[in-house]
C-alpha positions in Angstrom: -14.0 28.9 8.2 -11.9 29.9 5.6 -13.8 33.0 3.8 -12.2 34.3 0.8 -9.4 32.1 0.4 -9.4 30.1 -2.5 -10.3 26.5 -3.3 -8.1 24.3 -5.3 -8.9 20.6 -6.4 -6.9 18.0 -7.4 -7.7 14.4 -8.3 -7.8 11.7 -10.8 -10.1 13.1 -13.6 -8.5 16.6 -13.0 -4.2 16.6 -11.3 -2.6 19.6 -10.7 0.9 19.4 -11.0 2.0 22.4 -8.7 0.2 25.3 -7.0 1.7 29.0 -6.5 2.6 30.5 -3.3 -0.8 32.3 -2.3 -2.9 31.0 0.1 -5.8 28.2 -0.8 -7.1 25.5 0.6 -5.7 22.6 -1.6 -8.1 19.5 -1.4 -6.5 16.6 -3.1 -6.8 12.7 -3.4 -4.6 10.4 -2.6 -1.7 10.4 -5.7 -2.7 13.6 -6.7 -1.2 15.9 -4.1 -0.1 18.8 -6.4 3.1 20.4 -5.3 2.9 24.1 -3.4 5.2 26.7 -4.0 7.2 27.0 -0.4 5.4 24.0 1.0 2.5 23.4 2.3 1.6 25.6 5.5 -0.3 22.4 6.9 -1.3 19.1 5.8 -4.4 17.3 7.2 -4.9 13.6 6.0 -8.4 12.0 6.6 -9.7 8.9 6.0 -6.7 6.8 7.4 -8.7 3.6 8.5 -10.6 3.3 5.0 -7.0 3.6 3.6 -5.5 0.9 5.9 -8.6 -1.2 5.5 -8.0 -2.1 1.7 -7.3 -5.9 0.9 -4.0 -7.3 -0.1 -0.8 -7.4 1.5 0.9 -4.1 0.3 -1.9 -2.0 1.6 -0.3 -0.8 4.7 2.8 -0.4 2.6 1.0 1.5 0.1 -0.7 3.9 2.2 2.3 5.0 4.2 3.9 5.7 0.8 1.1 8.0 0.0 1.0 9.5 3.6 4.7 10.4 3.9 4.8 11.6 0.5 1.9 14.3 1.0 3.5 15.4 4.6 6.9 15.9 2.5 5.1 18.5 0.6 5.1 20.2 3.5 6.5 23.3 4.6 9.8 22.6 7.2 7.9 22.6 10.7 4.2 22.6 9.3 1.8 20.6 10.9 0.9 17.2 10.0 -2.5 16.0 10.7 -3.5 13.0 11.0 -7.0 11.7 11.3 -6.7 8.3 12.9 -5.9 6.2 15.6 -2.3 7.0 17.5 -1.4 3.3 18.5 -1.6 2.4 14.5 1.9 1.3 13.7 1.9 3.5 10.1 0.5 6.4 12.4 3.2 5.8 14.5 5.7 5.9 11.9 4.5 9.6 10.4 4.3 10.7 14.0 8.1 9.8 14.5 9.2 10.9 11.0 10.4 7.4 10.6 9.5 5.3 7.8 12.5 3.2 8.3 11.4 1.8 11.4 7.8 0.7 9.8 9.9 -0.8 6.8 11.4 -3.0 8.8 8.2 -3.6 11.2 6.7 -4.5 7.8 9.4 -7.2 7.0 9.7 -8.9 10.4 5.9 -9.9 10.6 5.9 -11.0 6.4 9.6 -13.2 7.7 6.9 -14.6 10.3 4.1 -15.4 8.1 6.1 -16.3 5.4 5.3 -14.1 3.2 7.4 -11.7 0.4 9.6 -10.6 0.1 11.0 -13.5 2.5 9.3 -16.0 0.2 8.6 -16.1 -3.5 5.1 -16.1 -4.2 2.6 -16.8 -7.1 -1.0 -15.9 -7.6 -3.0 -18.7 -9.6 -6.3 -18.0 -10.8 -8.9 -20.7 -12.5 -11.5 -22.7 -12.2 -11.7 -25.4 -9.1 -10.8 -28.3 -11.1 -7.8 -26.5 -12.5 -6.4 -25.0 -9.4 -6.7 -28.5 -7.8 -4.6 -29.9 -10.3 -2.2 -26.9 -9.7 -2.5 -28.0 -5.8 -0.6 -31.1 -6.5 2.1 -30.2 -8.8 3.3 -27.9 -5.7 6.8 -28.8 -4.8 6.8 -30.2 -1.0 8.4 -26.4 -0.1 5.3 -24.5 -1.3 2.8 -23.1 1.5 -0.5 -23.2 -0.5 -3.1 -20.4 0.7 -7.1 -20.7 -0.5 -8.6 -21.0 -2.6 -10.5 -17.7 -2.0 -12.8 -16.2 -4.6 -11.2 -14.1 -7.0 -14.6 -12.8 -9.2 -16.1 -15.1 -11.0 -13.0 -17.4 -10.3 -11.3 -18.5 -7.5 -7.8 -17.5 -6.7 -4.8 -20.0 -5.3 -1.5 -18.0 -3.4 1.7 -20.4 -3.5 4.4 -19.1 -1.2 7.7 -20.4 -1.5 11.5 -20.3 -0.2 13.9 -18.5 -2.6 15.7 -21.8 -3.5 12.5 -23.3 -4.5 11.1 -20.9 -7.2 12.6 -22.1 -10.0 11.2 -25.3 -9.4 7.8 -23.7 -8.6 8.1 -21.8 -12.1 9.0 -25.3 -14.3 6.0 -26.9 -12.4 3.8 -24.0 -13.4 4.9 -23.8 -16.8 4.2 -27.7 -17.6 0.7 -27.0 -15.8 
C-alpha cells in the first residue's frame, strides 16, 4: 500500500525524538511517538479497546492523555483516525477535541463513586491477617474495598474524605 515509502519504527527499545519532513510511515508504540517536522499528515490510533481494558482507576485518563498527545503531533487539519467504538466517552472527547469535557466527566464519575480525587485513597498490601488487623483500625469515615489478590499477597483500598486523611495516616503509622 505504501510502495517505496520508508517505514520508521519507534518503541520502548528504540525511541526516536523526531523524524524529518520527508514522507514516511511512522509506526510508534504509545509514548514513543516522535515529533514530525511540520506535523504528521495523518495519525491512526489502533488497539484502543486493549488500552481501555487495562486495570486501574487511571487507565482511561492515561489512554486519553496518550491519544491527545499523539493527535497533537498532527499537522493542522490532518485526519485523526480512531479505531474504536465512537460511543466511548474518550473517543467522543477526541472527536470533539475536548479533553476538558472528558476530564469533567471523569471527575463527576469519581465523585459519585467516592474515588480520588474526590477522596483520599491508600492502598494496603499484605497478608490476610495483617489486612484484617488494618481493617479494625480504620476510622469511621473510611470506606474499605477488598481484599483482592495482589500477586502473592492481597490488597485493601481505603478511601476517606480529605478531612479524615490525617487520622487515617496516623492509624496506619501506628500499625
